[in-house]
N, C-alpha and C positions, 0 to 999 in steps of 0.2 A: 563570325565576328566582323565588325566594321573595320575597314582598312584605315591607315593613318595618313592617307593622301591629303593634298590640299583641299579636296572636296571629299569628306568622309563618305564611304559608300560600301555596299556589299554586292555590287554588280560587276566587280572587276573592271572598273572604269579605265584603268591604266592600259588595258589590253586593246582599247579602241581609241587611238590617238586623235582621230578626227573629232569624235564625240567629246573626248576630254578637253581638247582645245576650245571647242565651241562652248562648253559649259564654263570653262575658266574665263572665257571672254565675257560671258553673261554674269559671272559672279560679282565683279566690281560694280556693275550696274545695279545688281540686287542690293549690295551693301550701301550704295549711294541712296537708293530708294529707302532703305531701312533708316538711314540717318535723317533723311528728309521727312519721312512719313511715319516712322516708328515712334515709340514712346517719347513724348516731348519732355526734355529736361533730365533724362535719366540715361543718357548714352555714354557719358565719359567718366563720371565721378562716383558711380554707384556699382556695387557688386550685388548680384542677386543669387539667392540659393535656388538653383534651377536643376531640373533633371535633364540629362542629355542622353540620347539613344547611343548605346555602344554595341548593341546586338539586336537580333530579332528573336532571341530565345524568350518565350513568354515567362520563364521562371526567373529571369534577371536581365531585362533588356536595357535598363536605364541606370545611369550614374548620376549622383547628386553632388554638386559642388558650387562654390561661389564663382560666378562668371559675370564679366562685363557684357552688357547686351550685344554690342557689335562684335564681340569675340565668341559668341555662341557658335557651336559647331554644327551649322546646318549641313544637311547632306542628303543622300539618296539611299533609302532603305526599302527593300522589298521583302515581304514575308517569304518564308521558304516555299519552294514549289511543292505541289502535291503530286506524288507519283501517279502517272497514267491518268491525270485529270481529264474528265470528259465534259463536253458541253451539256449543261443541265436543263436547257429549255429551248423552245423555239424550233424552227424547221431543221436545225442541224443537231438536235438533241442526240446525244450518244456518241458523236464523233469526237476525235481528239481536239483539245483546245488549241487556239492559234498562238504561235510565238511571234508571228509577224502580222501586220495589218493587211487583210485582204483588200485588193485594189477597189473593189466595188463598194466597200464600206469605209473608205478612207475619210470622206468628208463628214459623215455622221459621227464617226468616232472622234475625229478632231473637234467637232462641235461639242460633244459631251465633255471632253477633257478641258477645252478652253473655258466652258461655262463653269465647271467645277473649279478650275484654277483661278478664275476671276474672283471667286468669293473669298479666297484665302487672304490675299493682301488687303482686300476691302475691309475686312473686320479689324485689321490692325490700324488702318487709317481712321476708321470710325472711332476707335477707342484711344487714340494717341494722346489726348489731353487728360484722361482720367487719373493718371498718376499724381497730378497736381492737387487732387481733392480726395485722396484715398481715405477710407475709414480705418485702416490699420496696415501695418507692415505685412501681416499674413495675407490680407486681401490684395495688397500691392504685388506681392510675390506671385499670387495666383493669376493676376491680370497679366503679368509679364510672361509667365509660363504659357498661358494661352497664346499670347502674341508671338513668342518665338516658335511655337509649334504650328501656328497658322503660317508663319514664314517657311517652315520646313515643308508643309503641305503644298505651298507654292512650288518649292523645289521639286517635289514629287511629280507634279503635273508638267513642269518645265522639262524634266528628264524624259518623260514620255514624248513630249512634243519634239524635242531635239533628236531622240533616238529613232522615232518611227515615222516622222512626217517631213523630213528633209527641210528644204528652204521654207516651205509654208509653215512648218512647225517652229522654225527659228524666228520667223517674222511674228508669229502669234506670241511667242515667249517675250519678245520685245514689247508687244502691245499690252501684255499683262502688267508691265511696269509703267506704261504710258497713261492708262486710265487711272483715275483716282475717285474715291468715294465722294459723292456730292458735287463733283466738278461739273459746271454748267456746260462745258464743251465736250468733255470726254469722261462721262460718269461711268461707274461700274454697270455691268450688264443687267443686274437684277435689282428691283426697287428696294428691297429690304436692306441691301448693302449700300444704299445711298442715304438712308435715314440717319440723322445725327444721333450719336450716343453721348450725351452730355452729363448724364447722372449715373450713379452706381446702381440705382434701381433699374434703369434701362439696360445697363450692362448685364446684370444678373438675369433679367428677363430675356435678353438676346441670347445669352449662353444657354438658358433653359429651353427656349423655344426655337430660335433660329439655328443654333448649333445642333438641335435635335433633328431638324430637317437635314442638316449636314450628315448626321448619322444615317438617316433613312436613305439619302442619296448614295452615301458610301456603301451601305449594305447592298443596294441595288447594283452599283458598279462592281462590287466585289464578286458578283455572280457572272461577270462578263466573260464571253468566250475568248477575248484577248487576254491571255494569261498574264502578261506584264501589268496590264491595268488592274486585273483582279488582285494580283499580289501586292501592288502598290497601295491600293485602297484598303486591303486587309490590314496592313501595318498602320495605316492612317487611323483606322478605327481604334487601335490600341491607345493612341494618344488622345483621340477625340473623347473617350470616356471621361477623362479628367475635365474637359471643358464642360461637359454636361454636369459633372459633379459640382463644379464651381457655380454654375447657374442655379441648380436645384438647391444646394445647401445655402448659397448666398440669399436667395429669396426666403428660404425657410428660417434663416437666422434673423432676417428683418421681421418676418411674421412673428417669430418668437419674442423679439424685443417689443414689438407693438403690443402683443398680448400682455407682457409684463407691465408696460406702462399703463394699459387700460385697467388692469387690476389695481395698480398703484393709485390711479385716479378715481377709484370706486366704480369701475367698469364704464367710465365715460368714453364715448366714441371719439371725443375730440382730444386725441393724443398730441395734437400739434402744440398745445399749450405746454407739453412736457418735452417737446423736441422730437417727437416720434413721427412715423409715417402711418397714416390711418389706413385701415384695411380696404375701404373703397378705392383709395388712390392706387393701391397695389393691384386691385382688380382691374382698374382702367389700363394699367400697364400690361397685365396679362392679356386683356382684350386686344390691345394694339399689336403686340409682338406675335401672339398666336395667329391673328388674322393675316398679318404680313407674311408669316411663315407658311400659312396655308397656300398663299399665292405661289410660293416657290415651287410647289409641286406641279404647276402647269394647269392647263385647262382640263375640265372634266372629261371631255371627249377629244381624243388626240390621235391623229394618224401617225405623228412622230413616235409617240409612245408605243403604238402597235408595231411600227416598223423596227424600233429598237428591240422589242421582244421577239418578234418573228425571226429576225436575223441574228439573234444571240448577243446583241451588243450590251443590253442592260436588262437584268431580270427584276424580279420582285424582291423586296427585302425578305431575307431568310427563305429563299425560293423552295428549298427542300421540305419546309414545314407545310407547304400547301398540299392538300390532299386531292390532287387532280393529275392530269397527264402531263402537265408542264408544257403543253403545246397550245391549248386553249382555242383550237380551231372552231369548236362548236359552243363554247361556254358563253354565258351572257351575264351582265351586271345590271341590276335594277338601279337606275338613277332617278330617284323619285318613282314616278309611275312609268317611266320610259325604260324600255328594254334595249340595252346597248351591248354590242359585241364586246366580250371581256377584254380582248386585246386593245380595243380603242378606249377602254375605261381604266387602263392600268395606272394612270396618274391618280385616279380616285381610289383605286385599291391601295396605293402607297399612302394616300392621304388618310385612309381608314387606319392603317397601321400606325401612322404618325400621331393621329388624334388619340388612339388608345394608349400609346406610350407617354404622351403628355399627361393624360388623365391620371396615370399612376402617381406622378409627382404631385399633382393638385390634390389628390386624395390624402397623400402624406401630410400636406400642409393643413388640410381640414381636420385630420386627427389631432394635430398639434393644437389647433385652435380649440377643438372640443375638450382637449385635456386641460386647457386653462379655464374651462367653464364658460366660454364665450359663444353666443349664438350668432355665428356667421359662417358662411360657406363660400369658398371660391368655386366658380364654375367656368368651364370653357365656353366661349360664345358659340352660337350657332355658326355653321360653316358658310352661311350666306352673308354673315355680318362683315362689313368693311372690306369687301373683296374688290380687287382691281383687275383680276385675270379670271377668265372663264365665264360661265353662263350667268353669273351674278354680278359681273362687272358693270358699273354704271347704274346699278339699282341700290336702293336704300332699305336696310333692315335694322331692327333693334337687336340686341344680343340674344334675344329669345327666338329670332327668326321671323318676327312679324314685319310685314311690309310697311314702309313709311313713305310719305311724300318727301320731296326734296326740301320743302320748307320745314317740315317737322324734323327731318334729319339735322338741318343746320341749327335749329333752335335747341335741340337736345344733345348734340354731338358731345359736348363737354361732360355730360353725365356718364358717358361710356368710354371715352378715349382721353388720354392725358391732355390737359389744357396748358396754355402758357402760364397760368397761375400755378399749376402743379409743378412745372419745371422750375419756375422761380423759387418756389418753396423748397424743393429738393436741393437746388443750388445753394440756398441759404444754409441748409444743414451741412453742406459740404465745404463751407467757406474756410473752415480751419482744418486742414488735413492732419491726420494722426500718424506721426512717425516714431512714436515711442514704443519699443517692444512691449507686447503684452497689453497695450491699451487699445480700446475700440471706441469708435464714434458712438454717441448716445443712441443712434437709431438702429444699431445692429448688435446682436448678441455675439459673444465669442463662439468659435467652433467647438465641437466636442473634443477634438484632438488636433495636434499639429501635423505638419507634413513630414513624412519619412521618419516617424517616431520622434521627431523633435518636439519640445514643449511648445505650448502656445505662445509663450513669451520669448521665443527664440528670435534672434535678429535676422529675419528673413531677407531684409534688404539693408545694406549698410553703405555708408558713405566712405569712400576710400580716404585714408588718413593722408 
């Protein structure tokens, strides 16, 4: 069970007074960041029906209640240790996992943790204005649930930095609150986390595609030989599944409503006349967020990825499902027609896993469209499309992977990626937020069921009397 200390935890924090004092010193800085950069306009007068972790028991780890956002019980939760856990890959395969950071791997492990930690507050910052234009109380509550859990995931990484990296770790924890998404002077570390999220279509696509990259990265880190990192990310995955649910079902509900409006208009593709979001516009947002999220996996050929694997710092997603020796000393990967040592192509292996996981969601939407009798299919763009990292950076391709000149790309860009006109139209749909329980904006269908067995018309967010 989680302790009832000032910082909820299941790591016996009170037994380490130095660490406890350091985290209690960081806590008010986090709360200041939350008030400054968290959901705008919903900090003091609203109560949100949120789940809060009270245990790491898979059968009942969360408690649901109304909470004011700044009073959410952020804390430190690690999955239960696995008895006699052994390193599952790389040169140390079969040896006991590490409970402390080996000195020779101190810098690369810190780099991995800081990079992961930087993404968590970034998404909160990107989404801070969305509550002002929400399509329903149900969706508003889901946005806030994602936000507070991203805040808790920041706590998870800060705990590791404070616990295992001394003064360097404490300095890095401070910097995690100093950078902000889109800041010209101190932006977030990764490009996808500096892109503005001004519309709910962008939010759902971000949660579907960018948070799915988060899932693949957490799965890889959960294989780590550093057992505290593995246990931390394993529990983060429990919460991350809801974020993917929000993105997948949010997009699916927009697709469903669009199809309803198309049928209502005699299968006209111009659903904008009825206040809907046309399917090609949704496809452009799929193209944008999927391609940005592909970049998050890094370059196709990477010595860093090889070293992380060789030294047991970061494995492949679901490492034990791979039918090989988990050492990969002789294995190769075909990158087009080029034969690359498998260890150096592990970013691309993870990208393979990620693309396949995204494809499952896209196919569910296509089945929904077909069920409405509409001839349209969503597709994931080619992996060369709209890339800024790796071998395709600086080149131009259409979504099918055909090479383009720079002039042709500039001329046709708005066919494939969200335009300023798209954003303006979406903002016009959001101009009147929906705060009445059980009501939904015209462009999105209601969910199939409510949260935690509550009805759809439950008051998921309420203003304090």
